[in-house]
C-alpha positions in Angstrom: 62.9 143.7 26.9 60.0 146.0 26.0 61.1 146.0 22.4 61.2 142.2 22.3 57.7 142.1 23.7 56.5 144.5 21.1 58.2 142.4 18.5 56.4 139.3 19.7 53.1 141.0 19.7 53.8 142.2 16.1 54.7 138.6 15.1 51.5 137.2 16.6 49.5 139.8 14.7 51.3 138.9 11.5 50.6 135.2 12.2 46.9 135.9 12.7 46.7 137.9 9.5 48.5 135.1 7.7 46.1 132.4 9.0 43.1 134.5 8.0 44.6 135.1 4.6 45.2 131.4 4.2 41.7 130.6 5.4 40.3 133.0 2.8 42.3 131.4 0.1 41.1 127.9 1.1 37.5 129.1 1.3 37.8 130.8 -2.1 39.2 127.7 -3.6 36.4 125.6 -2.1 33.7 128.0 -3.4 35.4 128.0 -6.8 35.5 124.1 -6.8 31.8 124.0 -6.0 30.9 126.4 -8.7 33.2 124.6 -11.1 31.4 121.3 -10.3 28.0 122.9 -11.0 29.3 124.3 -14.3 30.7 120.9 -15.3 27.4 119.2 -14.3 25.5 121.7 -16.5 27.9 121.2 -19.4 27.6 117.5 -19.0 23.8 117.7 -19.2 24.0 119.6 -22.5 26.2 116.9 -24.0 22.9 115.0 -24.4 20.5 117.8 -25.2 20.3 120.9 -27.4 21.7 124.0 -25.7 18.2 125.4 -25.1 16.5 122.2 -24.1 15.7 121.5 -20.4 14.9 117.8 -20.8 17.2 114.9 -21.7 15.1 112.6 -23.9 15.3 109.1 -25.5 18.0 109.9 -28.0 20.2 111.7 -25.5 19.5 108.9 -23.0 20.8 106.3 -25.4 24.1 108.2 -25.9 24.3 108.8 -22.1 24.0 105.0 -21.5 26.6 104.3 -24.1 29.0 106.7 -22.5 28.7 105.3 -19.0 28.8 101.7 -20.4 25.3 100.6 -19.2 22.5 99.2 -21.3 19.3 101.3 -21.1 17.4 98.2 -19.9 19.9 97.5 -17.1 18.3 97.8 -13.6 21.2 100.1 -12.7 19.5 102.8 -14.8 16.4 102.4 -12.7 18.4 102.9 -9.6 20.0 106.0 -11.1 16.5 107.3 -12.0 15.4 106.7 -8.4 18.4 108.6 -7.0 17.6 111.5 -9.4 14.0 111.5 -8.5 13.0 111.2 -12.2 9.3 111.4 -12.9 9.1 109.9 -16.4 10.7 106.9 -17.9 13.2 107.7 -20.6 13.6 111.3 -19.6 15.7 113.4 -17.1 14.7 117.0 -16.6 17.3 119.7 -16.0 16.3 120.1 -12.4 16.3 116.3 -11.8 19.8 116.1 -13.3 21.3 119.0 -11.5 19.8 118.1 -8.1 20.3 114.4 -8.4 23.9 114.4 -9.7 24.9 117.0 -7.1 23.6 114.9 -4.3 25.0 111.7 -5.8 28.3 112.1 -4.0 31.0 109.5 -3.9 31.2 108.2 -0.3 34.9 107.4 -0.6 36.2 110.0 -3.0 34.1 112.9 -1.7 33.5 114.7 -5.0 30.4 115.3 -7.0 29.1 113.5 -10.0 29.9 116.1 -12.6 31.4 113.8 -15.3 31.0 110.5 -17.1 34.1 109.0 -15.5 33.0 109.8 -12.0 29.5 108.2 -12.6 31.1 105.1 -14.0 33.0 104.7 -10.8 29.7 105.2 -8.9 28.0 102.1 -10.6 29.0 99.8 -7.8 27.2 102.0 -5.3 24.1 102.0 -7.4 24.3 98.2 -7.7 24.7 98.0 -3.9 21.3 99.7 -3.6 19.7 96.9 -5.7 21.3 94.3 -3.5 20.1 96.0 -0.3 16.6 94.7 0.6 15.3 97.9 2.1 16.8 100.1 -0.6 15.5 97.7 -3.3 12.0 97.9 -1.9 12.0 101.7 -2.3 13.4 101.3 -5.9 10.7 98.7 -6.6 7.9 100.9 -5.4 9.4 103.9 -7.3 9.4 101.8 -10.5 5.6 101.7 -10.5 5.0 105.4 -10.7 8.1 105.9 -12.8 6.8 103.6 -15.5 3.0 104.3 -15.6 1.3 106.8 -17.8 0.7 109.8 -15.5 -3.0 110.0 -16.5 -3.5 106.4 -15.4 -3.6 104.9 -11.9 -2.4 101.4 -13.1 0.4 100.0 -15.2 -0.8 98.6 -18.5 0.0 94.9 -18.7 2.8 95.1 -21.3 4.6 97.7 -19.3 4.0 95.8 -16.1 5.5 92.6 -17.4 8.5 94.4 -18.8 9.2 96.2 -15.5 8.6 93.0 -13.4 11.1 91.2 -15.7 13.6 94.0 -15.0 13.2 94.1 -11.2 12.3 90.5 -10.3 13.3 88.4 -13.4 16.7 87.4 -12.1 15.9 87.0 -8.4 12.5 85.3 -8.1 12.5 81.6 -8.9 8.8 81.7 -9.7 9.0 84.7 -12.1 8.8 82.7 -15.3 5.6 81.0 -14.0 4.1 84.3 -12.9 4.9 85.7 -16.3 3.1 82.8 -18.0 0.2 83.3 -15.7 -0.1 86.9 -16.6 0.1 86.0 -20.3 -3.0 83.8 -20.1 -4.9 85.8 -17.5 -7.8 88.2 -17.9 -5.8 91.0 -16.3 -5.1 94.0 -18.6 -3.3 96.1 -16.0 -1.7 96.0 -12.5 -2.6 98.5 -9.7 -0.2 99.6 -7.1 -1.5 97.3 -4.3 -1.0 94.3 -6.6 2.4 95.6 -7.6 3.6 96.0 -4.0 2.1 92.6 -3.0 4.0 90.8 -5.8 7.3 91.8 -4.2 6.2 90.7 -0.8 4.9 87.4 -2.3 8.3 86.8 -4.0 10.1 87.4 -0.7 7.9 85.4 1.7 6.3 82.5 -0.2 8.4 79.5 -0.9 8.8 78.2 -4.5 6.8 75.1 -3.5 4.0 77.3 -2.2 3.9 75.2 1.0 3.7 78.3 3.3 1.1 80.2 1.2 -1.8 81.3 3.4 -5.0 81.1 1.5 -6.7 83.1 4.2 -4.0 85.8 4.1 -4.6 89.4 2.8 -3.1 88.7 -0.6 -4.8 90.3 -3.7 -7.1 88.0 -5.7 -4.6 88.1 -8.5 -2.0 86.2 -6.4 -4.7 83.8 -5.1 -5.5 83.0 -8.7 -1.8 82.6 -9.5 -1.3 80.1 -6.8 -4.3 78.1 -7.9 -3.2 78.2 -11.5 0.4 77.1 -10.6 -0.9 74.2 -8.5 -3.0 73.0 -11.4 0.1 73.3 -13.7 2.0 71.1 -11.2 -0.9 68.8 -10.6 -1.1 69.7 -6.9 -4.3 70.2 -4.9 -4.5 73.1 -2.5 -4.3 70.7 0.5 -1.1 69.0 -0.7 2.5 70.1 -0.3 5.7 69.4 -2.1 9.2 69.2 -0.7 
């Protein structure tokens, strides 16, 4: 009996050592996988830059978009820039790329974005951000600082119109009218308050303008747009349409 007992104790010790050994192997593999992912991400970045460059620029961006099958002007690229925390339009820095792509994990597949194929599969997630009102509001606000010259507080009008077309052109029924208004207006730039108010206007004011509050806290630009559009439609401010 004693010998059997000692044998059992020895067996338990062996089992413990075996479990520890297996745990160490699993941990080692996990660490290797993480390191491999980072190396892949770094290698992926340099597919679009020279080996000693730390910024992915317009030429590399064009090739990158071609590889993932997305046009540079597609709003999905704006969502990607938002997730990467990019500071300048048309550029991804090394730090933005590494941090953003590492954090851009697939919710279902649970691996990191360290290759073109994986990011292609992630496009539906980026599109879902655009279709989510709260997430889109953040992307829309991000777009203002992303697109403006960093030595300016406002967006120049040409850039503003292009960005508004990208973010609101397909979803705001009054966008074409607003674009025409900007074309003939005196405004040469759009500030951040105006930019943010345009989104709120597009979401809250009906296409027939019937619920537009002239005494509301809208920027003067939007008051002038409403007045201009009513004139275009031959409607006085105290009239409504169905």
